[in-house]
Every structure is written in C-alpha cells, then in structure tokens.
Rosetta silent file (secondary structure, phi, psi, omega in degrees, C-alpha in Angstrom):
SEQUENCE: MRTTLTLDDDLAARLADLANLERKAFKVVVNETIRRGLLETRPVAAKPFKVRPFATKLKPGIDPRGFNKLYDDLETDDYLRKLSPKR
SCORE:     score description
SCORE:     0.000 S_00000001
   1 L     0.000  141.207  179.191  300.915   20.182   81.350 S_00000001
   2 L  -105.433  130.021  179.558  303.293   18.967   83.965 S_00000001
   3 L  -149.305  161.884  173.993  301.828   17.057   86.927 S_00000001
   4 L   -95.430  133.876 -178.862  302.790   14.454   89.473 S_00000001
   5 L  -131.978  128.969  177.751  301.119   11.075   89.114 S_00000001
   6 L   -97.575  117.429 -179.449  301.383    8.177   91.556 S_00000001
   7 L  -106.502  145.839  172.901  301.205    4.809   89.852 S_00000001
   8 L   -64.483  149.703 -176.933  300.801    1.395   91.415 S_00000001
   9 H   -55.372  -42.057 -177.419  304.009   -0.648   91.150 S_00000001
  10 H   -66.634  -37.539  179.223  302.527   -3.208   88.816 S_00000001
  11 H   -69.150  -40.442  179.929  301.251   -0.515   86.408 S_00000001
  12 H   -63.630  -38.132 -179.731  304.546    1.361   86.437 S_00000001
  13 H   -68.963  -40.953  177.909  306.396   -1.871   85.616 S_00000001
  14 H   -64.899  -42.755  178.502  304.022   -2.720   82.723 S_00000001
  15 H   -64.247  -40.904  179.587  304.300    0.790   81.319 S_00000001
  16 H   -65.189  -42.361  177.484  308.109    0.721   81.582 S_00000001
  17 H   -60.930  -40.208 -179.254  308.168   -2.653   79.826 S_00000001
  18 H   -67.898  -40.242  178.655  305.931   -1.320   77.098 S_00000001
  19 H   -62.617  -42.117  176.994  308.121    1.790   76.709 S_00000001
  20 H   -65.374  -44.137 -177.952  311.209   -0.412   76.347 S_00000001
  21 H   -61.100  -45.862 -176.522  309.480   -2.765   73.909 S_00000001
  22 H   -87.086   -4.040 -179.337  308.208    0.086   71.710 S_00000001
  23 L    55.281   47.576  178.196  311.376    2.131   72.182 S_00000001
  24 L  -123.196  161.605  176.334  309.370    5.168   73.254 S_00000001
  25 L   -67.502  149.446 -178.637  309.682    7.578   76.128 S_00000001
  26 H   -55.863  -46.777 -176.439  307.827    6.557   79.300 S_00000001
  27 H   -64.924  -30.615  177.202  305.635    9.692   79.228 S_00000001
  28 H   -67.049  -42.183  177.136  304.655    8.993   75.622 S_00000001
  29 H   -64.774  -41.394  178.574  303.533    5.478   76.514 S_00000001
  30 H   -61.390  -46.585 -179.315  301.605    6.753   79.570 S_00000001
  31 H   -62.126  -46.482 -178.906  299.805    9.394   77.418 S_00000001
  32 H   -61.282  -41.919 -178.199  298.984    6.907   74.671 S_00000001
  33 H   -65.855  -43.917  177.374  297.689    4.363   77.169 S_00000001
  34 H   -62.206  -40.915  179.820  295.481    6.927   78.909 S_00000001
  35 H   -61.644  -46.699  178.835  294.129    8.127   75.545 S_00000001
  36 H   -60.601  -42.337 -179.398  293.251    4.540   74.495 S_00000001
  37 H   -64.208  -39.583  176.674  291.608    3.917   77.827 S_00000001
  38 H   -66.298  -35.902  178.671  289.518    7.059   77.578 S_00000001
  39 H   -65.503  -37.891 -176.780  288.390    6.221   74.045 S_00000001
  40 H   -73.688  -21.892 -174.511  287.266    2.747   75.195 S_00000001
  41 L  -100.589   16.505  177.149  285.281    4.090   78.099 S_00000001
  42 L   -60.188  141.358  179.487  283.044    6.468   76.161 S_00000001
  43 L   -60.671  131.562  177.519  279.483    6.178   77.387 S_00000001
  44 L   -89.630  139.087  179.888  277.455    3.759   75.349 S_00000001
  45 L   -60.208  126.300 -179.607  273.952    4.825   74.450 S_00000001
  46 L   -68.740  144.185  176.559  271.611    3.132   76.835 S_00000001
  47 L   -67.995  136.229  177.350  268.973    0.882   75.360 S_00000001
  48 L   -66.279  148.191  178.975  265.575    2.508   75.482 S_00000001
  49 L  -132.959  158.666 -179.063  263.150    0.935   77.845 S_00000001
  50 L  -112.664  137.870  175.211  259.426    1.109   78.245 S_00000001
  51 L   -94.929  123.387 -178.684  257.591    1.656   81.459 S_00000001
  52 L  -102.215  103.119  177.668  254.526   -0.490   81.655 S_00000001
  53 L   -70.955  152.383  175.898  251.999    1.101   83.939 S_00000001
  54 L  -141.941  153.622 -175.943  249.466   -0.956   85.748 S_00000001
  55 L   -74.595  137.839  177.469  246.360   -0.152   87.699 S_00000001
  56 L  -138.600  158.012  179.534  246.719   -0.161   91.461 S_00000001
  57 L  -128.198  152.303  175.318  244.425    0.688   94.286 S_00000001
  58 L   -77.345  154.346 -179.947  245.057    2.073   97.706 S_00000001
  59 L   -67.661  152.512  178.683  244.398   -0.135  100.677 S_00000001
  60 L   -58.170  137.817  179.989  241.001    0.343  102.285 S_00000001
  61 L    94.640   -8.873  177.173  240.868    3.225  104.717 S_00000001
  62 L   -95.194  122.357 -179.388  243.548    5.362  102.985 S_00000001
  63 L   -93.155  114.570 -176.979  242.218    8.654  101.725 S_00000001
  64 L   -64.192  -21.913  177.603  244.147    9.817   98.679 S_00000001
  65 L   -74.351  -15.267  179.779  243.201   13.438   99.438 S_00000001
  66 H   -76.363  -13.917 -175.646  245.121   13.088  102.740 S_00000001
  67 H   -62.920  -42.782  178.740  248.551   12.857  101.043 S_00000001
  68 H   -63.207  -39.809  178.432  248.834   16.625  100.610 S_00000001
  69 H   -64.121  -43.726  179.136  247.917   17.183  104.240 S_00000001
  70 H   -60.370  -42.976 -179.865  250.504   14.617  105.325 S_00000001
  71 H   -64.407  -43.342  178.388  253.160   16.286  103.184 S_00000001
  72 H   -60.802  -42.856  179.699  252.272   19.714  104.650 S_00000001
  73 H   -62.496  -44.166 -179.438  252.468   18.341  108.181 S_00000001
  74 H   -67.535  -37.940 -179.572  255.874   16.778  107.543 S_00000001
  75 H   -67.596  -39.537  178.545  257.181   19.938  105.867 S_00000001
  76 H   -64.897  -45.405  179.430  255.957   22.045  108.842 S_00000001
  77 H   -60.145  -41.095  179.960  257.636   19.700  111.351 S_00000001
  78 H   -65.238  -39.896 -179.526  260.894   19.879  109.392 S_00000001
  79 H   -66.364  -43.074 -177.997  260.741   23.671  109.247 S_00000001
  80 H   -67.971  -35.665  179.096  260.063   23.948  113.011 S_00000001
  81 H   -65.957  -34.968  178.170  262.935   21.521  113.749 S_00000001
  82 H   -70.392  -30.379 -178.145  265.298   23.778  111.773 S_00000001
  83 H   -77.936  -33.073 -172.159  264.148   26.865  113.709 S_00000001
  84 L   -69.804  143.255  179.004  264.517   25.331  117.167 S_00000001
  85 L   -64.087  142.058  177.861  267.853   25.881  118.945 S_00000001
  86 L   -74.422  141.962 -177.679  270.158   22.905  118.996 S_00000001
  87 L  -102.120    0.000    0.000  270.614   21.308  122.389 S_00000001
C-alpha cells in the first residue's frame, strides 16, 4: 500500500541513519521498525484481581425502596427536557 506519512525530524534522521548503517532502503527500515514496535506493544494479559465485598449500611433516614422512585423521577425529568423546545 502506498501512503503519505509525516515523521518528526528526529525520527526521520534516526531511520535514515539506520537505513545507511544496515544498507537497506528507507522504506524497508520504516516497515521493519513499525513491525517490531507493534510486536512489542501486544496487550499483556492483565493480572486477575479479586473484589472483596464488605457489608455496608445506608445512613439513617434513607429508604432503599426509594431509589427506584428517584431513578424514575430523574428519567422523567430528562425525557421532558428533551421534549421541550430549545430557547
């Protein structure tokens, strides 16, 4: 594939030096360098972690059954706001 690539001056100089040193075409050195970089940046499997739950209580005066009503109220407000004409 043919494409235009803009390189920072310092990278272009390093790639040109490497091409001269290895007696390879500039595009070959660019492709090899990109391939090596992509191989090194493969995602590493994340270490598994454990979630440690702990008991918690709501503060006095908060009714856990009221959360659904609060959500419904907020959802209704949002819906009505979307329906109202913009000023």
